[in-house]
C-alpha positions as CSV (number, residue, x, y, z in Angstrom):
1,M,131.0,137.7,86.2
2,K,128.9,136.0,88.9
3,Y,126.5,134.6,86.3
4,R,129.2,133.4,84.1
5,L,130.6,131.4,87.0
6,L,127.2,130.1,87.9
7,S,126.4,128.7,84.5
8,P,129.3,126.1,84.4
9,V,128.4,125.1,88.0
10,I,124.8,124.4,87.0
11,S,125.9,122.5,83.9
12,L,128.3,120.4,85.9
13,F,125.6,119.7,88.5
14,V,123.2,118.5,85.8
15,F,125.8,116.5,84.0
16,T,126.8,114.8,87.3
17,E,123.1,114.0,88.0
18,V,122.8,112.4,84.5
19,L,126.0,110.3,85.2
20,L,124.6,109.2,88.6
21,A,121.3,108.2,87.0
22,D,123.2,106.2,84.3
23,D,125.3,104.6,87.1
24,Y,122.1,103.5,88.8
25,I,120.7,102.1,85.6
26,E,123.9,100.2,85.1
27,M,123.7,99.0,88.7
28,M,120.2,97.7,88.0
29,K,121.5,95.7,85.0
30,N,124.7,94.2,86.3
31,G,125.1,95.0,90.1
32,T,124.8,92.6,93.0
33,W,121.2,92.0,94.1
34,E,121.8,94.4,97.0
35,Q,123.0,97.1,94.6
36,R,120.0,96.4,92.3
37,I,117.6,96.9,95.2
38,T,119.3,100.2,96.2
39,A,119.2,101.3,92.5
40,M,115.5,100.5,92.2
41,Y,114.5,102.5,95.3
42,T,116.8,105.4,94.2
43,L,115.5,105.6,90.7
44,G,111.9,105.2,91.9
45,Y,112.2,108.0,94.4
46,S,113.8,110.3,91.7
47,G,111.0,109.4,89.2
48,N,113.5,108.2,86.6
49,K,111.3,106.4,84.0
50,K,114.3,104.8,82.3
51,A,114.0,102.3,85.1
52,F,110.5,101.2,84.1
53,W,111.2,98.0,82.2
54,Y,113.8,96.8,84.6
55,L,111.3,97.3,87.4
56,V,108.7,95.4,85.5
57,K,111.2,92.6,84.9
58,Y,112.2,92.4,88.6
59,L,108.6,92.4,89.7
60,D,108.6,88.7,88.7
61,Q,112.0,87.9,90.2
62,S,112.3,84.7,92.2
63,F,115.1,82.5,93.4
64,Q,115.7,79.0,94.7
65,S,114.5,78.2,98.2
66,E,117.7,79.3,100.0
67,N,117.4,82.8,98.5
68,Q,113.7,83.3,98.7
69,A,114.1,86.2,101.1
70,T,116.1,88.1,98.5
71,G,113.5,87.5,95.9
72,V,110.9,88.9,98.2
73,R,112.9,92.1,98.7
74,V,113.6,92.4,95.0
75,R,109.8,92.2,94.2
76,Q,109.0,94.6,97.0
77,A,111.5,97.2,95.7
78,A,110.2,96.8,92.1
79,A,106.6,97.2,93.1
80,I,107.2,100.3,95.4
81,S,109.4,101.9,92.8
82,L,107.0,101.3,90.0
83,G,104.4,103.1,92.1
84,R,106.7,106.1,92.7
85,L,107.3,106.5,89.0
86,K,103.6,107.5,88.8
87,D,103.3,106.1,85.3
88,D,99.9,104.4,85.0
89,R,101.4,102.0,82.4
90,A,102.6,100.1,85.4
91,I,99.1,99.3,86.7
92,P,98.6,96.1,84.5
93,Y,101.9,94.7,85.6
94,L,101.2,95.3,89.3
95,V,97.7,93.8,89.0
96,E,99.1,90.8,87.1
97,R,101.7,90.2,89.8
98,Y,99.2,90.6,92.6
99,K,97.1,87.8,91.2
100,K,99.9,85.2,91.5
101,E,101.9,86.7,94.4
102,D,101.7,84.6,97.6
103,N,104.1,86.7,99.8
104,T,102.3,89.0,102.2
105,E,104.9,91.8,102.1
106,V,105.1,91.8,98.3
107,K,101.3,92.0,98.1
108,R,101.3,94.8,100.6
109,A,103.9,96.6,98.5
110,I,101.8,96.2,95.3
111,I,98.8,97.7,97.0
112,F,101.0,100.5,98.4
113,A,102.1,101.2,94.8
114,L,98.6,101.6,93.6
115,R,98.1,104.7,95.8
116,F,100.2,106.7,93.3
117,F,97.7,106.3,90.5
118,K,94.2,107.4,89.8
119,P,91.7,104.6,90.5
120,T,91.1,102.2,87.5
121,P,88.7,99.2,87.5
122,E,91.8,96.9,87.6
123,A,93.3,98.7,90.6
124,I,90.0,98.8,92.4
125,T,89.7,95.1,92.0
126,V,93.0,94.6,93.8
127,V,92.1,97.0,96.5
128,K,88.8,95.2,97.1
129,Q,90.7,91.9,97.4
130,G,93.0,93.6,99.9
131,L,90.1,94.9,101.9
132,A,88.8,91.3,102.2
133,D,92.2,89.9,103.2
134,S,92.5,88.3,106.6
135,N,96.0,89.8,107.0
136,K,95.8,93.1,108.9
137,D,98.8,94.7,107.2
138,I,97.3,94.0,103.7
139,K,93.9,95.2,104.8
140,W,95.4,98.4,106.3
141,E,97.3,99.2,103.1
142,A,94.1,98.6,101.1
143,L,92.2,101.0,103.4
144,M,94.9,103.6,103.0
145,V,94.6,103.4,99.2
146,S,90.8,103.6,99.6
147,S,91.2,106.7,101.6
148,I,93.1,108.3,98.7
149,Y,90.8,107.0,96.0
150,C,87.6,108.0,97.8
151,D,85.7,105.9,95.3
152,S,82.0,105.1,96.0
153,S,82.4,101.7,94.4
154,L,84.4,100.7,97.5
155,A,81.7,101.7,100.0
156,S,80.3,98.3,100.7
157,D,83.8,96.8,101.0
158,I,84.8,99.5,103.5
159,A,81.6,98.9,105.5
160,Q,82.4,95.2,105.7
161,A,86.0,95.9,106.7
162,A,84.7,98.3,109.4
163,N,82.8,95.4,111.0
164,T,85.7,94.4,113.3
165,D,86.9,94.8,116.8
166,D,90.3,96.2,115.7
167,P,90.3,99.9,116.7
168,E,92.9,100.9,114.2
169,I,90.8,99.5,111.3
170,K,87.7,101.0,112.7
171,V,89.2,104.6,112.9
172,I,90.4,104.6,109.3
173,A,87.2,103.0,108.0
174,A,85.3,105.7,109.9
175,Y,87.3,108.4,108.1
176,I,86.7,106.9,104.7
177,Q,83.0,106.4,105.3
178,Y,82.8,110.0,106.5
179,T,84.4,111.3,103.3
180,L,82.0,109.1,101.3
181,N,79.1,110.8,103.2
182,Q,78.0,107.6,105.0
183,N,76.8,107.9,108.5
184,K,78.8,111.1,109.0
185,S,77.7,111.9,112.5
186,E,78.3,108.4,113.7
187,N,81.8,108.2,112.1
188,E,82.8,111.6,113.3
189,A,81.9,110.6,116.8
190,L,84.0,107.5,116.5
191,M,87.0,109.5,115.3
192,R,86.6,112.0,118.1
193,K,86.3,109.2,120.7
194,S,89.4,107.5,119.3
195,L,91.5,110.4,120.5
196,T,91.1,109.0,124.0
197,H,91.7,105.3,123.1
198,K,94.4,103.5,125.2
199,S,96.2,102.4,122.0
200,P,98.8,105.1,120.8
201,P,98.4,104.2,117.1
202,V,94.6,104.7,117.4
203,R,95.1,108.2,119.0
204,Y,97.6,109.0,116.3
205,W,95.4,108.1,113.4
206,A,92.3,109.7,115.0
207,S,94.2,113.1,115.1
208,H,95.4,112.6,111.6
209,F,92.1,111.7,110.1
210,L,90.1,114.4,112.0
211,V,92.2,117.1,110.4
212,K,91.5,115.7,106.9
213,S,87.8,115.2,107.4
214,V,86.1,117.2,110.2
215,G,88.6,120.1,110.2
216,T,88.5,123.1,112.5
217,P,85.5,121.8,114.6
218,A,87.8,119.1,115.9
219,L,90.4,121.5,117.1
220,E,89.3,121.7,120.7
221,D,89.1,117.9,121.0
222,I,92.6,117.5,119.7
223,M,93.9,120.2,122.1
224,K,92.3,118.4,125.0
225,A,93.8,115.1,123.9
226,L,97.2,116.7,123.7
227,E,97.0,117.7,127.4
228,I,97.3,114.1,128.5
229,E,99.4,112.7,125.7
230,S,102.7,111.1,126.8
231,V,103.8,109.2,123.7
232,W,106.1,111.6,121.8
233,W,105.2,110.6,118.2
234,V,101.5,110.8,118.9
235,A,102.0,114.2,120.6
236,N,103.9,115.4,117.6
237,E,101.1,114.4,115.3
238,M,98.6,116.2,117.5
239,E,100.8,119.3,117.6
240,N,100.9,119.3,113.8
241,S,97.2,118.8,113.6
242,I,96.6,121.8,116.0
243,Y,99.0,124.0,114.0
244,I,97.2,123.1,110.7
245,L,93.7,123.6,112.2
246,S,94.7,126.8,114.0
247,R,95.9,128.4,110.8
248,K,92.9,127.2,108.9
249,K,90.6,128.6,111.6
250,F,92.4,131.9,111.6
251,N,92.0,132.1,107.8
252,E,88.4,131.2,108.0
253,E,87.8,134.0,110.6
254,M,89.7,136.5,108.5
255,V,87.6,135.7,105.4
256,E,84.4,136.0,107.5
257,Q,85.5,139.3,108.9
258,L,86.5,140.7,105.5
259,G,83.3,139.5,104.1
260,S,81.3,141.3,106.8
261,F,83.4,144.4,106.2
262,R,82.8,144.2,102.5
263,F,79.1,143.9,103.1
264,V,79.1,147.1,105.2
265,V,81.1,149.0,102.7
266,D,78.8,147.9,99.8
267,K,75.8,148.9,101.8
268,K,77.1,152.4,102.6
269,E,78.1,152.9,98.9
270,K,74.6,152.0,97.8
271,Q,73.1,154.4,100.3
272,Q,75.2,157.2,99.1
273,Q,74.2,156.7,95.5
């Protein structure tokens, strides 16, 4: 009886979800621009590919001068949502838009969207342009995508981007170079040192990237940094880092102990034969 009751509930839930999706598609077609922006983000997050061609269309949306800000928000939403669909058929449209886009926030959104795809020559070309951009936000987004791609063809561009006095750019560039096996000891030292930088974002990213690169050997450094950390969101990241690395270290030690135990058992078994 319980399962008979459950089945209609599940069917109703699925049917309701389909109706909601259709409602959002309809909203993208005929809603106000605010509704269309909401629909784009919703369908993008849900991965509903029925939104694909509408997003491609709105990626080129523009208005008269008095409504330019709305046009920017529409193109931003379209770019980010195309990325979240994770369908690589969107790459050519994102690349094409980037070539003619002059708004910083939209260009940043396009680069952000590229993180959801595997690196292609076209995508890497856009990332390289972002790395060379004078705008820090665009450069940072390009560095974030580079950290995901971990593509050796970006090595020289990363090195050039690292040649800066900006400590945030330097710490993420150090992480990417470390993962690309470039000057590992030097870049590891920079990330460790950044844990004590006076800028909270630098300390945050140092902790974040040390977990992803150096791993358990950085545990003690992060624990010491947490002792004097007073910014709550930085402390939260450090606590998460310590939790992740502590579990990893425990697992590594268990594997090592079990391996030693297995070696002793195997040795005794061979002696008894």
